[in-house]
PDB file of N, CA, C and O in Angstrom, chain B, residues numbered from 101:
ATOM      1  N   MET B 101      -2.584 -11.620 -16.139  1.00  0.00           N
ATOM      2  CA  MET B 101      -2.502 -10.174 -15.950  1.00  0.00           C
ATOM      3  C   MET B 101      -2.978  -9.836 -14.531  1.00  0.00           C
ATOM      4  O   MET B 101      -3.989 -10.355 -14.058  1.00  0.00           O
ATOM      5  N   LEU B 102      -2.236  -8.967 -13.876  1.00  0.00           N
ATOM      6  CA  LEU B 102      -2.543  -8.553 -12.509  1.00  0.00           C
ATOM      7  C   LEU B 102      -2.838  -7.063 -12.512  1.00  0.00           C
ATOM      8  O   LEU B 102      -2.064  -6.276 -13.056  1.00  0.00           O
ATOM      9  N   GLN B 103      -3.967  -6.669 -11.901  1.00  0.00           N
ATOM     10  CA  GLN B 103      -4.296  -5.255 -11.776  1.00  0.00           C
ATOM     11  C   GLN B 103      -4.333  -4.891 -10.291  1.00  0.00           C
ATOM     12  O   GLN B 103      -4.919  -5.601  -9.473  1.00  0.00           O
ATOM     13  N   LEU B 104      -3.697  -3.778  -9.971  1.00  0.00           N
ATOM     14  CA  LEU B 104      -3.646  -3.290  -8.598  1.00  0.00           C
ATOM     15  C   LEU B 104      -4.030  -1.823  -8.578  1.00  0.00           C
ATOM     16  O   LEU B 104      -3.762  -1.087  -9.527  1.00  0.00           O
ATOM     17  N   GLU B 105      -4.656  -1.405  -7.494  1.00  0.00           N
ATOM     18  CA  GLU B 105      -4.880   0.015  -7.244  1.00  0.00           C
ATOM     19  C   GLU B 105      -3.814   0.445  -6.251  1.00  0.00           C
ATOM     20  O   GLU B 105      -3.630  -0.183  -5.208  1.00  0.00           O
ATOM     21  N   GLY B 106      -3.124   1.505  -6.579  1.00  0.00           N
ATOM     22  CA  GLY B 106      -2.082   1.942  -5.671  1.00  0.00           C
ATOM     23  C   GLY B 106      -1.542   3.301  -6.050  1.00  0.00           C
ATOM     24  O   GLY B 106      -2.100   4.005  -6.892  1.00  0.00           O
ATOM     25  N   ALA B 107      -0.444   3.652  -5.408  1.00  0.00           N
ATOM     26  CA  ALA B 107       0.206   4.930  -5.676  1.00  0.00           C
ATOM     27  C   ALA B 107       1.687   4.780  -5.358  1.00  0.00           C
ATOM     28  O   ALA B 107       2.065   4.130  -4.383  1.00  0.00           O
ATOM     29  N   LYS B 108       2.515   5.388  -6.192  1.00  0.00           N
ATOM     30  CA  LYS B 108       3.947   5.450  -5.914  1.00  0.00           C
ATOM     31  C   LYS B 108       4.226   6.892  -5.512  1.00  0.00           C
ATOM     32  O   LYS B 108       3.928   7.824  -6.259  1.00  0.00           O
ATOM     33  N   LEU B 109       4.796   7.066  -4.334  1.00  0.00           N
ATOM     34  CA  LEU B 109       4.974   8.395  -3.753  1.00  0.00           C
ATOM     35  C   LEU B 109       6.422   8.626  -3.353  1.00  0.00           C
ATOM     36  O   LEU B 109       7.192   7.688  -3.147  1.00  0.00           O
ATOM     37  N   LYS B 110       6.767   9.900  -3.250  1.00  0.00           N
ATOM     38  CA  LYS B 110       8.073  10.268  -2.694  1.00  0.00           C
ATOM     39  C   LYS B 110       7.817  11.331  -1.646  1.00  0.00           C
ATOM     40  O   LYS B 110       7.289  12.403  -1.945  1.00  0.00           O
ATOM     41  N   GLU B 111       8.195  11.027  -0.419  1.00  0.00           N
ATOM     42  CA  GLU B 111       8.029  11.945   0.700  1.00  0.00           C
ATOM     43  C   GLU B 111       9.314  11.980   1.494  1.00  0.00           C
ATOM     44  O   GLU B 111       9.872  10.935   1.827  1.00  0.00           O
ATOM     45  N   GLN B 112       9.783  13.170   1.797  1.00  0.00           N
ATOM     46  CA  GLN B 112      10.985  13.350   2.612  1.00  0.00           C
ATOM     47  C   GLN B 112      12.142  12.483   2.095  1.00  0.00           C
ATOM     48  O   GLN B 112      12.876  11.873   2.873  1.00  0.00           O
ATOM     49  N   GLY B 113      12.283  12.445   0.772  1.00  0.00           N
ATOM     50  CA  GLY B 113      13.388  11.725   0.150  1.00  0.00           C
ATOM     51  C   GLY B 113      13.218  10.223   0.070  1.00  0.00           C
ATOM     52  O   GLY B 113      14.126   9.534  -0.394  1.00  0.00           O
ATOM     53  N   VAL B 114      12.078   9.688   0.509  1.00  0.00           N
ATOM     54  CA  VAL B 114      11.835   8.244   0.478  1.00  0.00           C
ATOM     55  C   VAL B 114      10.760   7.943  -0.566  1.00  0.00           C
ATOM     56  O   VAL B 114       9.643   8.453  -0.483  1.00  0.00           O
ATOM     57  N   THR B 115      11.107   7.108  -1.549  1.00  0.00           N
ATOM     58  CA  THR B 115      10.132   6.654  -2.537  1.00  0.00           C
ATOM     59  C   THR B 115       9.548   5.342  -2.042  1.00  0.00           C
ATOM     60  O   THR B 115      10.279   4.453  -1.606  1.00  0.00           O
ATOM     61  N   PHE B 116       8.228   5.224  -2.111  1.00  0.00           N
ATOM     62  CA  PHE B 116       7.553   4.018  -1.648  1.00  0.00           C
ATOM     63  C   PHE B 116       6.251   3.853  -2.417  1.00  0.00           C
ATOM     64  O   PHE B 116       5.810   4.774  -3.104  1.00  0.00           O
ATOM     65  N   ALA B 117       5.642   2.690  -2.303  1.00  0.00           N
ATOM     66  CA  ALA B 117       4.358   2.431  -2.946  1.00  0.00           C
ATOM     67  C   ALA B 117       3.332   2.040  -1.886  1.00  0.00           C
ATOM     68  O   ALA B 117       3.649   1.378  -0.897  1.00  0.00           O
ATOM     69  N   VAL B 118       2.104   2.466  -2.122  1.00  0.00           N
ATOM     70  CA  VAL B 118       0.974   2.066  -1.290  1.00  0.00           C
ATOM     71  C   VAL B 118       0.046   1.271  -2.199  1.00  0.00           C
ATOM     72  O   VAL B 118      -0.328   1.740  -3.275  1.00  0.00           O
ATOM     73  N   VAL B 119      -0.324   0.076  -1.770  1.00  0.00           N
ATOM     74  CA  VAL B 119      -1.188  -0.782  -2.570  1.00  0.00           C
ATOM     75  C   VAL B 119      -2.453  -1.078  -1.779  1.00  0.00           C
ATOM     76  O   VAL B 119      -2.395  -1.449  -0.607  1.00  0.00           O
ATOM     77  N   ILE B 120      -3.602  -0.908  -2.436  1.00  0.00           N
ATOM     78  CA  ILE B 120      -4.889  -1.173  -1.791  1.00  0.00           C
ATOM     79  C   ILE B 120      -5.159  -2.674  -1.830  1.00  0.00           C
ATOM     80  O   ILE B 120      -5.061  -3.313  -2.878  1.00  0.00           O
ATOM     81  N   VAL B 121      -5.502  -3.221  -0.661  1.00  0.00           N
ATOM     82  CA  VAL B 121      -5.833  -4.644  -0.539  1.00  0.00           C
ATOM     83  C   VAL B 121      -7.128  -4.781   0.258  1.00  0.00           C
ATOM     84  O   VAL B 121      -7.634  -3.807   0.815  1.00  0.00           O
ATOM     85  N   LYS B 122      -7.653  -5.997   0.305  1.00  0.00           N
ATOM     86  CA  LYS B 122      -8.849  -6.285   1.100  1.00  0.00           C
ATOM     87  C   LYS B 122      -8.486  -6.253   2.587  1.00  0.00           C
ATOM     88  O   LYS B 122      -7.348  -6.550   2.951  1.00  0.00           O
ATOM     89  N   PRO B 123      -9.443  -5.895   3.446  1.00  0.00           N
ATOM     90  CA  PRO B 123      -9.168  -5.809   4.889  1.00  0.00           C
ATOM     91  C   PRO B 123      -8.586  -7.083   5.501  1.00  0.00           C
ATOM     92  O   PRO B 123      -7.752  -6.999   6.403  1.00  0.00           O
ATOM     93  N   HIS B 124      -9.007  -8.263   5.033  1.00  0.00           N
ATOM     94  CA  HIS B 124      -8.492  -9.500   5.635  1.00  0.00           C
ATOM     95  C   HIS B 124      -6.991  -9.666   5.416  1.00  0.00           C
ATOM     96  O   HIS B 124      -6.332 -10.384   6.167  1.00  0.00           O
ATOM     97  N   VAL B 125      -6.445  -9.005   4.389  1.00  0.00           N
ATOM     98  CA  VAL B 125      -5.001  -9.106   4.124  1.00  0.00           C
ATOM     99  C   VAL B 125      -4.213  -8.371   5.205  1.00  0.00           C
ATOM    100  O   VAL B 125      -3.264  -8.927   5.759  1.00  0.00           O
ATOM    101  N   VAL B 126      -4.594  -7.124   5.513  1.00  0.00           N
ATOM    102  CA  VAL B 126      -3.856  -6.382   6.546  1.00  0.00           C
ATOM    103  C   VAL B 126      -4.119  -6.936   7.941  1.00  0.00           C
ATOM    104  O   VAL B 126      -3.327  -6.710   8.856  1.00  0.00           O
ATOM    105  N   ALA B 127      -5.223  -7.658   8.111  1.00  0.00           N
ATOM    106  CA  ALA B 127      -5.546  -8.242   9.417  1.00  0.00           C
ATOM    107  C   ALA B 127      -4.715  -9.492   9.709  1.00  0.00           C
ATOM    108  O   ALA B 127      -4.632  -9.927  10.858  1.00  0.00           O
ATOM    109  N   ASN B 128      -4.104 -10.064   8.682  1.00  0.00           N
ATOM    110  CA  ASN B 128      -3.323 -11.290   8.842  1.00  0.00           C
ATOM    111  C   ASN B 128      -1.865 -10.987   8.493  1.00  0.00           C
ATOM    112  O   ASN B 128      -1.534 -10.886   7.312  1.00  0.00           O
ATOM    113  N   PRO B 129      -0.982 -10.839   9.492  1.00  0.00           N
ATOM    114  CA  PRO B 129       0.404 -10.456   9.224  1.00  0.00           C
ATOM    115  C   PRO B 129       1.125 -11.363   8.220  1.00  0.00           C
ATOM    116  O   PRO B 129       1.919 -10.873   7.416  1.00  0.00           O
ATOM    117  N   ASN B 130       0.865 -12.661   8.252  1.00  0.00           N
ATOM    118  CA  ASN B 130       1.523 -13.560   7.291  1.00  0.00           C
ATOM    119  C   ASN B 130       1.065 -13.276   5.871  1.00  0.00           C
ATOM    120  O   ASN B 130       1.879 -13.212   4.949  1.00  0.00           O
ATOM    121  N   GLU B 131      -0.239 -13.105   5.695  1.00  0.00           N
ATOM    122  CA  GLU B 131      -0.775 -12.806   4.372  1.00  0.00           C
ATOM    123  C   GLU B 131      -0.289 -11.436   3.889  1.00  0.00           C
ATOM    124  O   GLU B 131       0.013 -11.253   2.710  1.00  0.00           O
ATOM    125  N   ALA B 132      -0.220 -10.483   4.811  1.00  0.00           N
ATOM    126  CA  ALA B 132       0.250  -9.141   4.459  1.00  0.00           C
ATOM    127  C   ALA B 132       1.716  -9.181   4.014  1.00  0.00           C
ATOM    128  O   ALA B 132       2.077  -8.553   3.019  1.00  0.00           O
ATOM    129  N   GLN B 133       2.555  -9.910   4.742  1.00  0.00           N
ATOM    130  CA  GLN B 133       3.969 -10.026   4.351  1.00  0.00           C
ATOM    131  C   GLN B 133       4.110 -10.709   2.997  1.00  0.00           C
ATOM    132  O   GLN B 133       4.950 -10.315   2.189  1.00  0.00           O
ATOM    133  N   ASP B 134       3.289 -11.737   2.743  1.00  0.00           N
ATOM    134  CA  ASP B 134       3.313 -12.404   1.432  1.00  0.00           C
ATOM    135  C   ASP B 134       2.946 -11.426   0.325  1.00  0.00           C
ATOM    136  O   ASP B 134       3.586 -11.414  -0.727  1.00  0.00           O
ATOM    137  N   ALA B 135       1.925 -10.606   0.549  1.00  0.00           N
ATOM    138  CA  ALA B 135       1.508  -9.621  -0.447  1.00  0.00           C
ATOM    139  C   ALA B 135       2.627  -8.616  -0.707  1.00  0.00           C
ATOM    140  O   ALA B 135       2.902  -8.276  -1.858  1.00  0.00           O
ATOM    141  N   ILE B 136       3.268  -8.144   0.349  1.00  0.00           N
ATOM    142  CA  ILE B 136       4.382  -7.191   0.189  1.00  0.00           C
ATOM    143  C   ILE B 136       5.503  -7.828  -0.635  1.00  0.00           C
ATOM    144  O   ILE B 136       6.065  -7.187  -1.523  1.00  0.00           O
ATOM    145  N   ARG B 137       5.827  -9.085  -0.340  1.00  0.00           N
ATOM    146  CA  ARG B 137       6.869  -9.780  -1.115  1.00  0.00           C
ATOM    147  C   ARG B 137       6.496  -9.898  -2.590  1.00  0.00           C
ATOM    148  O   ARG B 137       7.347  -9.738  -3.465  1.00  0.00           O
ATOM    149  N   ARG B 138       5.221 -10.179  -2.861  1.00  0.00           N
ATOM    150  CA  ARG B 138       4.775 -10.307  -4.259  1.00  0.00           C
ATOM    151  C   ARG B 138       4.815  -8.964  -4.980  1.00  0.00           C
ATOM    152  O   ARG B 138       5.194  -8.904  -6.149  1.00  0.00           O
ATOM    153  N   PHE B 139       4.429  -7.883  -4.295  1.00  0.00           N
ATOM    154  CA  PHE B 139       4.342  -6.571  -4.939  1.00  0.00           C
ATOM    155  C   PHE B 139       5.693  -5.868  -5.063  1.00  0.00           C
ATOM    156  O   PHE B 139       5.880  -5.027  -5.941  1.00  0.00           O
ATOM    157  N   PHE B 140       6.630  -6.212  -4.186  1.00  0.00           N
ATOM    158  CA  PHE B 140       7.934  -5.536  -4.118  1.00  0.00           C
ATOM    159  C   PHE B 140       8.615  -5.409  -5.489  1.00  0.00           C
ATOM    160  O   PHE B 140       8.990  -4.299  -5.868  1.00  0.00           O
ATOM    161  N   PRO B 141       8.791  -6.515  -6.256  1.00  0.00           N
ATOM    162  CA  PRO B 141       9.466  -6.364  -7.554  1.00  0.00           C
ATOM    163  C   PRO B 141       8.638  -5.599  -8.585  1.00  0.00           C
ATOM    164  O   PRO B 141       9.201  -5.015  -9.511  1.00  0.00           O
ATOM    165  N   LEU B 142       7.329  -5.591  -8.443  1.00  0.00           N
ATOM    166  CA  LEU B 142       6.463  -4.914  -9.409  1.00  0.00           C
ATOM    167  C   LEU B 142       6.633  -3.401  -9.363  1.00  0.00           C
ATOM    168  O   LEU B 142       6.423  -2.718 -10.366  1.00  0.00           O
ATOM    169  N   PHE B 143       7.009  -2.883  -8.211  1.00  0.00           N
ATOM    170  CA  PHE B 143       7.163  -1.436  -8.044  1.00  0.00           C
ATOM    171  C   PHE B 143       8.634  -1.023  -7.993  1.00  0.00           C
ATOM    172  O   PHE B 143       8.975   0.021  -7.438  1.00  0.00           O
ATOM    173  N   GLY B 144       9.496  -1.849  -8.574  1.00  0.00           N
ATOM    174  CA  GLY B 144      10.903  -1.482  -8.700  1.00  0.00           C
ATOM    175  C   GLY B 144      11.701  -1.597  -7.418  1.00  0.00           C
ATOM    176  O   GLY B 144      12.739  -0.952  -7.275  1.00  0.00           O
ATOM    177  N   GLY B 145      11.229  -2.411  -6.481  1.00  0.00           N
ATOM    178  CA  GLY B 145      12.003  -2.648  -5.270  1.00  0.00           C
ATOM    179  C   GLY B 145      11.918  -1.554  -4.220  1.00  0.00           C
ATOM    180  O   GLY B 145      12.749  -1.506  -3.313  1.00  0.00           O
ATOM    181  N   VAL B 146      10.917  -0.664  -4.326  1.00  0.00           N
ATOM    182  CA  VAL B 146      10.742   0.347  -3.280  1.00  0.00           C
ATOM    183  C   VAL B 146       9.924  -0.266  -2.143  1.00  0.00           C
ATOM    184  O   VAL B 146       9.217  -1.249  -2.363  1.00  0.00           O
ATOM    185  N   PRO B 147      10.004   0.291  -0.935  1.00  0.00           N
ATOM    186  CA  PRO B 147       9.188  -0.236   0.165  1.00  0.00           C
ATOM    187  C   PRO B 147       7.700  -0.206  -0.198  1.00  0.00           C
ATOM    188  O   PRO B 147       7.223   0.727  -0.843  1.00  0.00           O
ATOM    189  N   ILE B 148       6.986  -1.241   0.228  1.00  0.00           N
ATOM    190  CA  ILE B 148       5.552  -1.359  -0.035  1.00  0.00           C
ATOM    191  C   ILE B 148       4.794  -1.261   1.282  1.00  0.00           C
ATOM    192  O   ILE B 148       5.145  -1.911   2.267  1.00  0.00           O
ATOM    193  N   VAL B 149       3.756  -0.445   1.282  1.00  0.00           N
ATOM    194  CA  VAL B 149       2.832  -0.378   2.406  1.00  0.00           C
ATOM    195  C   VAL B 149       1.458  -0.759   1.853  1.00  0.00           C
ATOM    196  O   VAL B 149       1.046  -0.273   0.800  1.00  0.00           O
ATOM    197  N   LEU B 150       0.758  -1.629   2.572  1.00  0.00           N
ATOM    198  CA  LEU B 150      -0.581  -2.036   2.171  1.00  0.00           C
ATOM    199  C   LEU B 150      -1.606  -1.156   2.863  1.00  0.00           C
ATOM    200  O   LEU B 150      -1.398  -0.712   3.992  1.00  0.00           O
ATOM    201  N   MET B 151      -2.720  -0.906   2.172  1.00  0.00           N
ATOM    202  CA  MET B 151      -3.793  -0.105   2.748  1.00  0.00           C
ATOM    203  C   MET B 151      -5.114  -0.811   2.498  1.00  0.00           C
ATOM    204  O   MET B 151      -5.401  -1.230   1.376  1.00  0.00           O
ATOM    205  N   ALA B 152      -5.913  -0.941   3.539  1.00  0.00           N
ATOM    206  CA  ALA B 152      -7.267  -1.458   3.423  1.00  0.00           C
ATOM    207  C   ALA B 152      -8.200  -0.493   4.125  1.00  0.00           C
ATOM    208  O   ALA B 152      -7.815   0.187   5.077  1.00  0.00           O
ATOM    209  N   GLN B 153      -9.440  -0.443   3.641  1.00  0.00           N
ATOM    210  CA  GLN B 153     -10.429   0.429   4.275  1.00  0.00           C
ATOM    211  C   GLN B 153     -11.572  -0.419   4.834  1.00  0.00           C
ATOM    212  O   GLN B 153     -11.979  -1.416   4.238  1.00  0.00           O
ATOM    213  N   ASP B 154     -12.076   0.003   5.993  1.00  0.00           N
ATOM    214  CA  ASP B 154     -13.235  -0.680   6.561  1.00  0.00           C
ATOM    215  C   ASP B 154     -14.508  -0.138   5.900  1.00  0.00           C
ATOM    216  O   ASP B 154     -14.435   0.686   4.988  1.00  0.00           O
ATOM    217  N   SER B 155     -15.650  -0.596   6.354  1.00  0.00           N
ATOM    218  CA  SER B 155     -16.922  -0.207   5.731  1.00  0.00           C
ATOM    219  C   SER B 155     -17.222   1.287   5.876  1.00  0.00           C
ATOM    220  O   SER B 155     -18.084   1.817   5.174  1.00  0.00           O
ATOM    221  N   TYR B 156     -16.519   1.960   6.778  1.00  0.00           N
ATOM    222  CA  TYR B 156     -16.683   3.407   6.947  1.00  0.00           C
ATOM    223  C   TYR B 156     -15.661   4.202   6.129  1.00  0.00           C
ATOM    224  O   TYR B 156     -15.682   5.432   6.131  1.00  0.00           O
ATOM    225  N   GLY B 157     -14.768   3.493   5.431  1.00  0.00           N
ATOM    226  CA  GLY B 157     -13.742   4.171   4.654  1.00  0.00           C
ATOM    227  C   GLY B 157     -12.495   4.510   5.446  1.00  0.00           C
ATOM    228  O   GLY B 157     -11.600   5.188   4.941  1.00  0.00           O
ATOM    229  N   THR B 158     -12.428   4.044   6.689  1.00  0.00           N
ATOM    230  CA  THR B 158     -11.265   4.324   7.534  1.00  0.00           C
ATOM    231  C   THR B 158     -10.105   3.418   7.109  1.00  0.00           C
ATOM    232  O   THR B 158     -10.247   2.195   7.095  1.00  0.00           O
ATOM    233  N   PRO B 159      -8.961   4.011   6.764  1.00  0.00           N
ATOM    234  CA  PRO B 159      -7.845   3.189   6.294  1.00  0.00           C
ATOM    235  C   PRO B 159      -7.040   2.560   7.434  1.00  0.00           C
ATOM    236  O   PRO B 159      -6.930   3.117   8.526  1.00  0.00           O
ATOM    237  N   THR B 160      -6.491   1.401   7.147  1.00  0.00           N
ATOM    238  CA  THR B 160      -5.525   0.728   8.004  1.00  0.00           C
ATOM    239  C   THR B 160      -4.318   0.423   7.121  1.00  0.00           C
ATOM    240  O   THR B 160      -4.465  -0.036   5.989  1.00  0.00           O
ATOM    241  N   TYR B 161      -3.128   0.683   7.650  1.00  0.00           N
ATOM    242  CA  TYR B 161      -1.902   0.474   6.876  1.00  0.00           C
ATOM    243  C   TYR B 161      -1.070  -0.635   7.491  1.00  0.00           C
ATOM    244  O   TYR B 161      -1.067  -0.833   8.706  1.00  0.00           O
ATOM    245  N   PHE B 162      -0.360  -1.359   6.625  1.00  0.00           N
ATOM    246  CA  PHE B 162       0.547  -2.415   7.073  1.00  0.00           C
ATOM    247  C   PHE B 162       1.812  -2.305   6.249  1.00  0.00           C
ATOM    248  O   PHE B 162       1.761  -2.238   5.021  1.00  0.00           O
ATOM    249  N   GLY B 163       2.952  -2.286   6.930  1.00  0.00           N
ATOM    250  CA  GLY B 163       4.225  -2.215   6.236  1.00  0.00           C
ATOM    251  C   GLY B 163       5.234  -1.517   7.118  1.00  0.00           C
ATOM    252  O   GLY B 163       5.126  -1.509   8.345  1.00  0.00           O
ATOM    253  N   ARG B 164       6.221  -0.930   6.456  1.00  0.00           N
ATOM    254  CA  ARG B 164       7.272  -0.245   7.201  1.00  0.00           C
ATOM    255  C   ARG B 164       6.657   0.785   8.142  1.00  0.00           C
ATOM    256  O   ARG B 164       5.865   1.631   7.727  1.00  0.00           O
ATOM    257  N   LYS B 165       7.033   0.697   9.412  1.00  0.00           N
ATOM    258  CA  LYS B 165       6.365   1.486  10.454  1.00  0.00           C
ATOM    259  C   LYS B 165       6.385   2.994  10.192  1.00  0.00           C
ATOM    260  O   LYS B 165       5.370   3.664  10.375  1.00  0.00           O
ATOM    261  N   ASP B 166       7.525   3.529   9.767  1.00  0.00           N
ATOM    262  CA  ASP B 166       7.602   4.977   9.546  1.00  0.00           C
ATOM    263  C   ASP B 166       6.685   5.409   8.410  1.00  0.00           C
ATOM    264  O   ASP B 166       6.044   6.457   8.495  1.00  0.00           O
ATOM    265  N   ILE B 167       6.619   4.611   7.347  1.00  0.00           N
ATOM    266  CA  ILE B 167       5.771   4.963   6.202  1.00  0.00           C
ATOM    267  C   ILE B 167       4.301   4.775   6.564  1.00  0.00           C
ATOM    268  O   ILE B 167       3.469   5.615   6.222  1.00  0.00           O
ATOM    269  N   ALA B 168       3.975   3.687   7.250  1.00  0.00           N
ATOM    270  CA  ALA B 168       2.584   3.449   7.656  1.00  0.00           C
ATOM    271  C   ALA B 168       2.097   4.576   8.570  1.00  0.00           C
ATOM    272  O   ALA B 168       0.964   5.040   8.440  1.00  0.00           O
ATOM    273  N   ARG B 169       2.948   5.007   9.485  1.00  0.00           N
ATOM    274  CA  ARG B 169       2.594   6.101  10.402  1.00  0.00           C
ATOM    275  C   ARG B 169       2.371   7.396   9.610  1.00  0.00           C
ATOM    276  O   ARG B 169       1.412   8.127   9.858  1.00  0.00           O
ATOM    277  N   PHE B 170       3.266   7.668   8.656  1.00  0.00           N
ATOM    278  CA  PHE B 170       3.111   8.864   7.821  1.00  0.00           C
ATOM    279  C   PHE B 170       1.797   8.803   7.039  1.00  0.00           C
ATOM    280  O   PHE B 170       1.037   9.772   7.018  1.00  0.00           O
ATOM    281  N   MET B 171       1.531   7.658   6.396  1.00  0.00           N
ATOM    282  CA  MET B 171       0.330   7.529   5.566  1.00  0.00           C
ATOM    283  C   MET B 171      -0.949   7.681   6.397  1.00  0.00           C
ATOM    284  O   MET B 171      -1.961   8.167   5.895  1.00  0.00           O
ATOM    285  N   ALA B 172      -0.903   7.268   7.658  1.00  0.00           N
ATOM    286  CA  ALA B 172      -2.072   7.396   8.523  1.00  0.00           C
ATOM    287  C   ALA B 172      -2.455   8.859   8.734  1.00  0.00           C
ATOM    288  O   ALA B 172      -3.591   9.159   9.102  1.00  0.00           O
ATOM    289  N   SER B 173      -1.507   9.772   8.502  1.00  0.00           N
ATOM    290  CA  SER B 173      -1.793  11.200   8.676  1.00  0.00           C
ATOM    291  C   SER B 173      -2.209  11.882   7.368  1.00  0.00           C
ATOM    292  O   SER B 173      -2.522  13.073   7.357  1.00  0.00           O
ATOM    293  N   VAL B 174      -2.211  11.125   6.269  1.00  0.00           N
ATOM    294  CA  VAL B 174      -2.534  11.679   4.952  1.00  0.00           C
ATOM    295  C   VAL B 174      -3.981  11.331   4.600  1.00  0.00           C
ATOM    296  O   VAL B 174      -4.368  10.165   4.678  1.00  0.00           O
ATOM    297  N   PRO B 175      -4.789  12.329   4.212  1.00  0.00           N
ATOM    298  CA  PRO B 175      -6.161  12.009   3.787  1.00  0.00           C
ATOM    299  C   PRO B 175      -6.133  11.082   2.562  1.00  0.00           C
ATOM    300  O   PRO B 175      -5.418  11.344   1.595  1.00  0.00           O
ATOM    301  N   VAL B 176      -6.909  10.009   2.614  1.00  0.00           N
ATOM    302  CA  VAL B 176      -6.935   9.027   1.522  1.00  0.00           C
ATOM    303  C   VAL B 176      -7.260   9.704   0.192  1.00  0.00           C
ATOM    304  O   VAL B 176      -6.731   9.327  -0.854  1.00  0.00           O
ATOM    305  N   SER B 177      -8.131  10.700   0.244  1.00  0.00           N
ATOM    306  CA  SER B 177      -8.565  11.381  -0.985  1.00  0.00           C
ATOM    307  C   SER B 177      -7.454  12.205  -1.631  1.00  0.00           C
ATOM    308  O   SER B 177      -7.563  12.565  -2.804  1.00  0.00           O
ATOM    309  N   SER B 178      -6.388  12.510  -0.891  1.00  0.00           N
ATOM    310  CA  SER B 178      -5.308  13.326  -1.462  1.00  0.00           C
ATOM    311  C   SER B 178      -4.196  12.473  -2.086  1.00  0.00           C
ATOM    312  O   SER B 178      -3.246  13.014  -2.653  1.00  0.00           O
ATOM    313  N   VAL B 179      -4.309  11.147  -1.984  1.00  0.00           N
ATOM    314  CA  VAL B 179      -3.303  10.251  -2.563  1.00  0.00           C
ATOM    315  C   VAL B 179      -3.594  10.094  -4.053  1.00  0.00           C
ATOM    316  O   VAL B 179      -4.743   9.866  -4.432  1.00  0.00           O
ATOM    317  N   PRO B 180      -2.572  10.210  -4.906  1.00  0.00           N
ATOM    318  CA  PRO B 180      -2.792  10.092  -6.361  1.00  0.00           C
ATOM    319  C   PRO B 180      -2.934   8.628  -6.812  1.00  0.00           C
ATOM    320  O   PRO B 180      -2.044   8.085  -7.466  1.00  0.00           O
ATOM    321  N   TRP B 181      -4.063   7.997  -6.454  1.00  0.00           N
ATOM    322  CA  TRP B 181      -4.288   6.592  -6.777  1.00  0.00           C
ATOM    323  C   TRP B 181      -4.364   6.386  -8.283  1.00  0.00           C
ATOM    324  O   TRP B 181      -4.847   7.245  -9.022  1.00  0.00           O
ATOM    325  N   LYS B 182      -3.879   5.234  -8.720  1.00  0.00           N
ATOM    326  CA  LYS B 182      -4.046   4.859 -10.115  1.00  0.00           C
ATOM    327  C   LYS B 182      -4.075   3.343 -10.206  1.00  0.00           C
ATOM    328  O   LYS B 182      -3.681   2.641  -9.275  1.00  0.00           O
ATOM    329  N   ARG B 183      -4.550   2.850 -11.348  1.00  0.00           N
ATOM    330  CA  ARG B 183      -4.591   1.403 -11.575  1.00  0.00           C
ATOM    331  C   ARG B 183      -3.313   0.998 -12.299  1.00  0.00           C
ATOM    332  O   ARG B 183      -2.967   1.558 -13.340  1.00  0.00           O
ATOM    333  N   TYR B 184      -2.625   0.022 -11.733  1.00  0.00           N
ATOM    334  CA  TYR B 184      -1.425  -0.530 -12.339  1.00  0.00           C
ATOM    335  C   TYR B 184      -1.774  -1.892 -12.921  1.00  0.00           C
ATOM    336  O   TYR B 184      -2.466  -2.690 -12.289  1.00  0.00           O
ATOM    337  N   THR B 185      -1.291  -2.149 -14.128  1.00  0.00           N
ATOM    338  CA  THR B 185      -1.503  -3.450 -14.779  1.00  0.00           C
ATOM    339  C   THR B 185      -0.156  -4.087 -15.042  1.00  0.00           C
ATOM    340  O   THR B 185       0.727  -3.465 -15.631  1.00  0.00           O
ATOM    341  N   PHE B 186       0.005  -5.334 -14.603  1.00  0.00           N
ATOM    342  CA  PHE B 186       1.248  -6.074 -14.786  1.00  0.00           C
ATOM    343  C   PHE B 186       0.948  -7.366 -15.549  1.00  0.00           C
ATOM    344  O   PHE B 186      -0.068  -8.021 -15.319  1.00  0.00           O
ATOM    345  N   ASN B 187       1.849  -7.711 -16.454  1.00  0.00           N
ATOM    346  CA  ASN B 187       1.688  -8.971 -17.198  1.00  0.00           C
ATOM    347  C   ASN B 187       2.419 -10.098 -16.534  1.00  0.00           C
ATOM    348  O   ASN B 187       2.389 -11.226 -17.025  1.00  0.00           O
TER     349      ASN B 187
END
């Protein structure tokens, strides 16, 4: 069983998912791409953007550039986070 914290959003006609990961994942492009590949089918094939927070709570995003740029302008507290469980 796999549990993830994330959110599935639709903005400006684009549906995508944001998944919370550890900071070392977004810091390593190969590991980040592997995570995106693993999560992609779990969220129905929508684009995946990864999000990690530093010790101050500042988010860093990795994924499709337009979505990552958009998410960087969204307060983390306003995202409808939920726990997803996959078998």
